[in-house]
C-alpha positions as CSV (number, residue, x, y, z in Angstrom):
1,M,100.0,93.2,97.4
2,Q,98.3,89.8,98.0
3,A,95.1,88.3,96.5
4,P,93.2,85.1,96.5
5,D,94.8,82.8,94.2
6,T,92.5,82.3,91.2
7,I,89.3,84.3,90.3
8,I,86.6,84.1,87.3
9,Q,85.6,87.3,86.2
10,P,81.6,87.3,86.0
11,I,80.3,88.7,82.3
12,V,76.7,89.5,81.0
13,E,76.6,87.7,77.7
14,T,75.8,89.5,74.5
15,N,75.7,88.6,70.6
16,L,79.2,89.9,70.3
17,R,82.7,87.9,70.6
18,Q,82.8,86.1,73.6
19,L,86.4,86.7,76.3
20,Y,87.0,84.8,79.0
21,I,89.4,85.6,81.7
22,E,91.0,83.7,84.9
23,S,93.6,85.9,87.1
24,Y,96.0,84.3,88.8
25,G,98.7,85.5,91.6
26,C,98.6,89.0,93.3
27,A,96.6,92.0,93.2
28,M,98.9,93.7,90.2
29,N,97.5,90.7,87.7
30,F,93.8,91.1,88.6
31,S,94.5,94.9,88.2
32,D,96.0,94.1,84.8
33,S,93.1,91.7,83.8
34,E,91.1,94.8,84.2
35,I,92.8,96.8,81.6
36,I,92.8,93.9,78.9
37,G,89.2,94.2,79.4
38,S,89.2,97.6,78.6
39,I,91.5,97.0,75.4
40,M,89.4,94.2,74.3
41,A,86.1,95.6,74.9
42,E,87.5,98.6,72.5
43,H,88.1,95.8,70.0
44,G,84.5,94.2,69.8
45,F,85.0,92.0,72.4
46,E,82.6,91.5,75.8
47,F,83.0,89.1,78.6
48,T,81.5,85.9,79.8
49,N,81.5,83.9,82.9
50,D,80.9,80.3,81.1
51,E,83.8,79.4,79.8
52,F,82.2,77.0,77.6
53,N,80.7,79.8,75.4
54,A,83.6,81.9,75.3
55,D,85.8,82.6,71.9
56,V,88.9,83.4,73.6
57,I,89.9,82.5,77.2
58,F,92.8,84.3,78.8
59,L,94.7,82.7,81.7
60,N,96.5,86.1,83.5
61,T,99.3,84.4,85.2
62,C,101.2,84.3,88.2
63,A,105.3,83.1,87.9
64,I,106.6,83.8,91.7
65,R,106.4,80.3,92.7
66,D,106.4,76.7,90.6
67,N,103.4,75.7,92.3
68,A,101.7,79.0,90.6
69,E,102.8,77.8,87.6
70,Q,102.1,74.0,87.8
71,K,98.3,75.2,88.5
72,I,98.1,77.0,85.0
73,R,99.7,74.1,83.2
74,D,97.0,71.9,84.5
75,R,94.4,74.6,84.0
76,L,95.4,74.3,80.6
77,K,95.2,70.4,80.0
78,H,91.5,71.0,81.8
79,L,90.8,73.1,79.0
80,R,91.8,70.7,76.2
81,G,88.2,69.6,76.7
82,N,87.3,73.0,75.1
83,K,89.0,72.7,72.5
84,K,88.0,69.8,71.2
85,Q,84.1,71.0,71.9
86,N,84.9,74.4,70.2
87,K,87.8,74.0,67.6
88,D,88.3,77.8,66.7
89,L,88.4,78.3,70.9
90,I,91.5,80.8,71.0
91,I,93.6,80.4,74.4
92,G,95.9,82.8,75.5
93,V,98.3,82.8,78.5
94,L,99.5,86.0,79.5
95,G,101.4,87.9,82.4
96,C,104.5,86.8,84.5
97,M,104.5,82.9,83.2
98,A,104.1,84.1,80.1
99,E,107.5,86.6,79.8
100,R,109.4,83.6,81.5
101,L,108.3,81.1,79.5
102,K,108.1,83.0,76.2
103,S,107.6,80.7,73.2
104,K,108.6,77.5,75.0
105,L,104.9,77.9,76.3
106,L,103.7,77.3,72.7
107,E,105.9,74.4,72.3
108,E,105.4,72.9,75.5
109,E,101.3,73.4,75.8
110,K,99.8,72.7,72.1
111,L,96.8,74.0,73.4
112,V,98.2,77.6,73.3
113,D,97.5,80.1,70.7
114,I,98.6,83.4,72.2
115,V,101.5,84.4,74.7
116,A,101.6,87.7,75.9
117,G,104.3,89.5,78.4
118,P,102.5,92.3,80.9
119,D,103.7,95.1,78.8
120,A,101.7,93.6,75.6
121,Y,98.1,94.4,76.4
122,R,97.6,96.4,73.8
123,D,98.7,94.2,71.1
124,L,96.2,91.6,72.3
125,P,93.3,92.2,69.9
126,K,96.4,92.3,67.0
127,L,97.7,88.6,68.2
128,V,94.2,87.2,68.4
129,A,93.8,88.3,64.6
130,Q,96.6,86.3,63.9
131,V,95.6,83.4,65.4
132,E,92.3,83.8,63.6
133,D,94.5,83.5,60.8
134,G,96.2,80.1,61.3
135,N,99.3,81.0,62.9
136,K,100.4,81.2,66.7
137,A,101.1,84.9,68.1
138,I,103.6,86.0,70.9
139,N,104.7,89.2,72.3
140,V,106.9,89.4,75.3
141,L,108.7,93.0,75.0
142,L,109.2,94.3,77.6
143,S,109.1,98.2,77.8
144,R,110.7,101.2,79.7
145,E,107.6,103.6,79.3
146,E,104.3,101.4,79.3
147,T,102.5,102.0,82.6
148,Y,98.7,102.1,80.4
149,A,98.3,105.5,82.2
150,E,95.2,106.6,79.7
151,I,93.6,103.3,79.8
152,S,90.6,103.3,82.1
153,P,90.2,99.7,83.4
154,L,87.1,98.0,83.0
155,R,86.2,97.2,86.7
156,L,85.6,93.0,86.4
157,N,84.5,91.3,89.4
158,T,83.5,94.5,91.0
159,N,81.7,94.7,94.6
160,G,81.5,98.8,93.6
161,V,82.9,99.3,97.0
162,S,86.6,98.9,96.3
163,A,89.1,98.9,93.1
164,F,92.8,98.6,92.6
165,V,94.4,101.5,90.8
166,S,98.0,100.9,89.7
167,I,100.7,103.5,90.0
168,M,103.6,102.1,88.5
169,R,104.9,98.9,87.1
170,G,108.3,96.6,87.4
171,C,110.6,96.6,90.2
172,D,114.5,97.4,90.3
173,N,115.2,95.5,93.1
174,M,117.3,92.7,92.3
175,C,116.3,90.3,95.4
176,S,118.0,87.2,94.6
177,F,115.1,84.9,95.3
178,C,112.7,87.1,92.9
179,V,111.4,86.9,89.6
180,V,109.6,89.6,89.1
181,P,112.2,91.6,87.7
182,F,112.8,89.5,84.7
183,T,108.7,89.3,84.0
184,R,107.6,92.8,84.9
185,G,111.0,94.7,83.7
186,R,111.9,98.0,84.8
187,E,110.5,100.4,87.5
188,R,108.2,103.0,85.8
189,S,105.6,105.2,87.4
190,R,102.0,106.4,86.2
191,D,101.9,110.1,85.8
192,A,100.5,111.2,89.3
193,E,97.3,113.7,87.1
194,S,96.0,110.1,85.5
195,I,95.9,108.5,88.7
196,V,94.2,111.5,90.9
197,N,91.8,111.7,87.9
198,E,90.9,107.6,88.2
199,V,90.3,107.8,91.9
200,K,88.2,110.9,91.3
201,I,86.3,108.8,88.9
202,L,85.9,106.1,91.2
203,S,85.0,108.6,93.9
204,D,82.3,110.0,91.6
205,S,80.9,106.5,90.7
206,G,80.2,105.9,94.4
207,Y,83.5,103.7,95.2
208,K,84.5,103.9,98.8
209,E,88.2,102.4,99.2
210,V,91.3,102.3,96.5
211,I,94.2,100.5,97.1
212,L,97.3,102.1,95.0
213,L,99.3,99.0,93.6
214,G,102.9,98.6,92.9
215,Q,105.7,96.1,93.3
216,N,107.5,98.5,95.7
217,V,104.6,101.8,95.9
218,D,107.2,103.9,97.9
219,S,109.7,104.0,95.2
220,Y,107.2,105.6,92.9
221,L,108.7,108.9,91.2
222,W,106.9,111.1,88.8
223,F,108.6,114.6,87.3
224,G,105.6,115.6,85.4
225,G,106.3,116.2,82.3
226,G,107.8,119.6,83.2
227,P,111.4,121.0,82.4
228,K,113.3,120.1,85.7
229,V,115.2,122.6,87.6
230,E,118.7,122.0,88.5
231,F,120.3,122.1,92.5
232,K,123.9,121.1,93.1
233,N,122.4,118.9,95.7
234,A,120.6,116.1,93.8
235,E,118.3,114.7,96.7
236,E,117.3,118.5,96.8
237,S,116.7,118.3,93.3
238,V,113.9,115.2,93.3
239,K,112.1,117.0,96.1
240,Q,111.6,120.1,94.3
241,N,110.7,118.2,91.4
242,A,109.6,115.5,91.9
243,V,106.1,113.4,92.7
244,T,107.2,111.3,95.1
245,F,105.2,108.5,97.1
246,D,104.4,110.6,100.0
247,K,103.3,113.5,97.6
248,L,101.1,111.4,95.6
249,L,99.5,109.8,98.3
250,E,98.5,113.0,99.7
251,M,97.1,114.3,96.3
252,V,95.2,110.9,96.3
253,A,93.5,111.1,100.4
254,L,92.3,115.0,99.6
255,V,90.3,113.9,96.5
256,N,87.7,112.5,98.7
257,P,88.2,112.5,102.3
258,E,85.3,110.2,102.6
259,M,87.1,107.3,100.4
260,R,89.8,104.9,102.3
261,I,93.1,104.7,100.7
262,R,95.6,101.9,101.0
263,F,98.1,100.7,99.4
264,S,100.5,97.8,98.9
265,T,103.7,96.9,98.9
266,S,106.2,98.2,100.5
267,H,110.0,97.6,100.4
268,P,111.3,98.3,103.9
269,K,114.3,100.1,102.9
270,D,112.0,102.7,100.9
271,I,109.0,103.7,103.1
272,S,110.2,106.7,103.9
273,E,109.6,109.1,107.0
274,E,107.4,111.6,104.9
275,V,104.9,108.6,103.9
276,L,104.6,107.9,107.7
277,Q,103.8,111.4,108.4
278,V,101.2,111.9,105.6
279,M,99.3,108.0,107.1
280,K,99.4,109.9,110.5
281,K,97.6,113.3,109.1
282,Y,95.2,111.4,107.1
283,D,92.5,109.7,108.9
284,N,90.9,108.3,105.4
285,I,95.0,106.6,104.7
286,C,94.3,103.5,106.4
287,K,96.7,102.4,108.9
288,H,98.0,99.0,107.7
289,I,101.8,98.2,105.9
290,H,102.6,95.4,104.0
291,L,106.3,95.2,105.3
292,P,107.9,92.3,104.0
293,A,110.9,91.2,106.2
294,Q,111.2,87.7,104.3
295,S,113.6,86.5,106.9
296,G,114.9,87.2,110.6
297,S,118.6,86.6,109.9
298,T,121.2,89.3,108.7
299,R,123.1,87.0,107.0
300,I,120.0,85.6,105.0
301,L,119.1,89.0,104.1
302,E,122.3,89.5,102.6
303,A,122.1,86.4,100.6
304,M,118.6,87.3,99.5
305,N,120.1,91.2,98.5
306,R,117.4,92.5,100.3
307,T,119.8,95.5,101.2
308,Y,119.1,95.6,105.2
309,T,119.6,94.0,108.1
310,R,117.7,92.6,110.8
311,E,118.5,95.3,113.3
312,W,117.5,98.0,110.5
313,Y,114.2,96.0,109.6
314,M,113.4,96.2,113.5
315,A,114.3,99.9,113.7
316,K,112.0,100.7,111.2
317,H,109.1,98.5,112.5
318,A,109.2,100.1,115.7
319,R,109.0,103.7,114.5
320,I,106.1,102.9,112.7
321,K,104.8,102.1,116.0
322,E,105.9,105.1,117.8
323,L,104.4,107.5,115.5
324,M,101.3,105.2,114.6
325,P,100.6,102.9,117.6
326,E,97.5,101.7,115.7
327,C,99.0,100.9,112.7
328,S,99.2,97.1,112.0
329,I,102.2,95.5,110.1
330,S,101.9,92.8,107.9
331,C,104.4,90.7,107.1
332,D,106.0,88.2,104.0
333,I,108.3,85.0,105.3
334,I,110.4,82.7,103.2
335,S,111.5,79.5,105.1
336,G,114.2,77.4,103.6
337,F,116.1,79.8,101.4
338,C,119.6,78.5,100.4
339,T,122.3,78.1,103.2
340,E,119.5,78.5,106.0
341,T,120.6,77.1,109.1
342,E,118.4,76.5,112.3
343,Q,120.1,79.4,114.1
344,D,118.9,81.5,111.0
345,H,115.5,79.7,111.3
346,Q,115.1,80.8,115.0
347,D,116.5,84.2,113.7
348,T,113.4,84.5,112.1
349,L,111.1,83.4,114.5
350,S,112.6,85.6,117.2
351,L,112.0,88.7,114.6
352,M,108.2,87.6,114.5
353,E,108.1,87.4,117.7
354,A,109.7,91.2,118.6
355,C,107.6,92.7,116.2
356,Q,104.0,90.7,117.0
357,F,102.7,90.5,113.1
358,E,99.4,90.9,112.6
359,F,99.5,88.3,109.8
360,S,102.1,86.9,107.7
361,Y,102.0,85.5,104.0
362,M,104.7,82.4,104.6
363,Y,106.2,80.4,102.0
364,K,108.6,77.7,101.5
365,Y,111.3,79.0,98.7
366,S,110.7,77.7,96.0
367,E,114.0,77.9,93.1
368,R,113.1,80.5,90.1
369,P,114.9,79.7,87.0
370,G,116.7,82.9,85.9
371,T,117.1,84.6,89.0
372,L,120.2,85.0,90.9
373,A,119.7,82.3,93.4
374,A,119.1,80.3,91.0
375,K,122.1,81.1,89.0
376,K,124.3,81.5,91.8
377,M,123.7,79.5,95.1
378,T,122.6,76.0,95.5
379,D,119.0,75.0,96.7
380,D,120.6,73.2,99.3
381,V,118.0,72.8,101.8
382,P,116.1,69.5,102.1
383,E,112.2,69.9,101.4
384,E,110.9,68.0,104.6
385,V,113.2,70.9,106.3
386,K,111.6,73.4,105.1
387,G,108.2,72.5,105.6
388,S,108.8,71.6,109.5
389,R,110.5,75.1,109.4
390,L,107.3,76.9,107.5
391,T,105.0,74.7,110.0
392,E,106.9,76.4,113.0
393,I,106.7,79.9,111.4
394,I,102.7,79.2,110.6
395,H,102.1,78.1,114.2
396,L,103.7,81.1,115.9
397,Q,102.2,83.7,113.6
398,S,98.8,81.9,114.2
399,K,99.8,81.9,117.9
400,M,100.5,85.8,117.4
401,S,97.6,86.8,115.4
402,L,94.7,85.0,117.8
403,A,96.4,86.9,120.4
404,N,96.3,90.7,118.4
405,N,92.5,89.7,117.6
406,K,91.9,89.2,121.0
407,S,93.0,92.6,122.3
408,Y,89.8,93.7,120.0
409,I,87.3,92.2,122.3
410,G,85.0,95.0,123.7
411,K,86.2,97.6,121.4
412,T,84.6,99.3,118.5
413,V,85.6,99.5,115.3
414,R,85.1,101.2,111.8
415,V,84.3,98.3,109.3
416,L,83.3,99.2,105.4
417,A,81.1,96.3,104.4
418,D,82.1,94.6,101.2
419,S,81.2,91.2,100.8
420,V,78.5,88.7,102.2
421,S,79.9,86.5,104.9
422,K,81.2,83.2,103.2
423,K,79.7,81.3,106.2
424,S,75.9,83.1,106.0
425,E,73.9,84.6,104.2
426,N,72.8,86.4,107.2
427,D,76.3,88.2,107.8
428,L,78.5,90.8,106.0
429,A,82.0,91.4,106.2
430,G,84.4,93.7,105.5
431,R,87.5,95.2,106.8
432,N,88.3,98.0,109.4
433,D,91.0,100.7,109.5
434,Q,94.0,97.9,110.0
435,N,93.2,95.5,107.5
436,S,91.4,92.7,109.8
437,K,88.6,91.1,108.2
438,V,85.3,91.6,110.6
439,V,81.9,89.8,110.1
440,F,78.8,91.3,111.7
441,P,75.0,90.6,111.5
442,K,73.4,92.3,107.8
443,G,70.5,93.6,109.7
444,Q,69.9,96.9,107.8
445,Y,72.8,97.6,106.5
446,K,74.1,96.8,102.6
447,I,77.2,96.1,100.9
448,G,79.4,99.9,100.9
449,D,78.0,100.8,104.5
450,F,80.4,102.1,107.0
451,V,79.3,100.8,110.3
452,N,80.6,100.8,113.8
453,V,81.4,97.0,115.0
454,L,81.1,96.0,119.1
455,I,83.7,93.3,118.7
456,E,82.5,90.2,121.0
457,R,84.7,87.3,119.9
458,V,87.5,86.7,117.9
459,T,89.2,83.5,115.6
460,T,92.8,83.3,114.3
461,T,91.4,85.1,111.2
462,S,88.5,87.4,111.7
463,L,86.7,89.4,114.3
464,I,82.9,88.7,115.1
465,G,80.4,91.4,116.7
466,I,77.4,93.6,116.3
467,V,76.8,96.8,114.9
468,V,76.8,99.8,117.5
469,P,75.3,103.2,116.8
């Protein structure tokens, strides 16, 4: 569930109150900003891409690593100048960092007027009004019900091609390194009907791709609001009564066979055989799974509370490849978790070698206050060791990514053009079914077109080719 670290949402200016939003971190935050946009638009706000023209500035934040929070603190210091130019400017910190630090943000950062957690966005207009009355405002209450299901997201920074659709919020997996259960609360799934309706609206509006989002999409579970039928066998009761992720995935795929479907993120323990079979059945479900391993050491996986072993993960990986050989699998890797030894590190490298991940997000372990690891373990791997191990992990992944990309040379892939290439305005960029970035000459084509591209050369991160019939 990854996204660029920061993005400024572009907006058209008018005489209404102006709102400027910056989103940081994962795709869930970017999706949340679109919910925030819809809520604020209903209360007399519209958006500006000029921070100096804003009446209200919201930073929608991430707390997954310490450097993510430091980036927000640096940004708040930078915004001091805006406050000096506009004494009535309201600055709000929203999202996971707000939920983690709560009122401390109001005390530590004198520039912050509003602190709102991920479940408090409906309250934002009221919080703004409180600040306008001369008060600081905070709401960091977590909810067991809030899914923002009936709110139609205001598509910000849209390319008109690809859109996020949130299907659930929160996380019940208490991975010892992770702050998400404490900043986003417990799992609750959005009703299936509202999800399908949103996808239908996107399809009717010309969107070509949707990405279903959740901290752990495979644990999606919705009972539909009707009476539940009791079965003696609990597992059979769930199957008969519930909409599980495989069923939702099929419902979404059937909205428009020409619309591509992606999803993120999957917890290895929860991605089921039924989900894999649905992926295989429908051509418009992209053959790519983000399947974070985090470590290749069973001992470290146990310390992380990942609830699977090295061997179990490799068997799941092998099953996916057996069923869908063309399916790409990307990964998350953490180096230097508590008590990690050189042998544990070598186990991670050997797992990567065995699985040949097409891509990985790779990080040094960053202790997060409040997590189980912070409470019960010692962050005892020296920073220089974390760094050197991470360098080895990155080097190996770069080698594997390049080898995987080279395997495409001479092959034709179907690509959805979603942007102009960053290196040349004469080229378009997009992604193939396996989520590989593909660059090709613009020619007569435009953003939103599906094109067939013959791959001629590659880099570590991209496939480069020409359009063919």
